N, C-alpha and C positions, 0 to 999 in steps of 0.2 A: 730490270736487269741493267747492267752497266752501259751507260751511254758514253762511251769514250771515243775520242777522235781517231779516225783512221788517217794516218799520215804516210806518204810515200817518201821516207827518208833513206838515205844511203847508210848502210850499216858498215862500220869500220871495226875490224877485229885485230887490234895490235897484239903482237906476241911478246913485246918487251916494254918496259917502263919508258924507255927512250922513244919508242914508236908511238906510245900513247901520248907523251908530251908533244911530240911533233904533230900528231893528229889534232890535238887540242889547240895548239898554236896556229896551225894552218886551216883549221876548221871553219866552215861557213855556217854559223849559227849551230855549232855542234854542242852536244851535251853528253856527258859520260853516263853510262847505264850499268848498274850492277846486276842483280838477279831478276829485276823486272817484276817484283812483287810488292809494289807500293800500295798503300791503302787508297790512295787517290790514283791519278793517272801515273802509269809507269813512265820513267824517264825516256822521253823521245824528243830528239832534236827536231827543229823545224825543217832542216835540210839534211843534217847528218847526225847519226847517233854513234858514239864510240862505246862499243861493247867491251867490257873488261873481263869477260869470262875466261879468256886464255891466260890472264895474269892470276893464276890460282895455285900458287905454290907456297909451301912453308919455307921460310928463309932460315929460321933458327929456333931452337928450343932450349931454354934454360931450366933444367929439371930441379935445381936447387931453389930457384925463385918461382917456379911454376909459371914461367912466362914464355909465350910463343910469339914469334914475329912472322907475319905472313904478308904476301902480296895482296893487293887490293881486291882481286877477284875471287879469293878463296871464301867459300860459303861455310858458315858455322856448322851446318849439318854434315859437311865433309870432314871438318876438323875433328 
């Protein structure tokens, strides 16, 4: 079974894109994390992990082009 590292990293949950950018710029070895379902180790920062789960909104939908614009945290299963 999976031998993955257990790391005590601070989880940061920004609610806006600006807050996510600030967390990234000010982060201490921070890494952004999506759904946490990677084939290998899920994204986990050494000291900080920026969880993007709250940035999960649809921004626009163009029905003529069949194009949707979403924020980074939206899962395809939800769309």
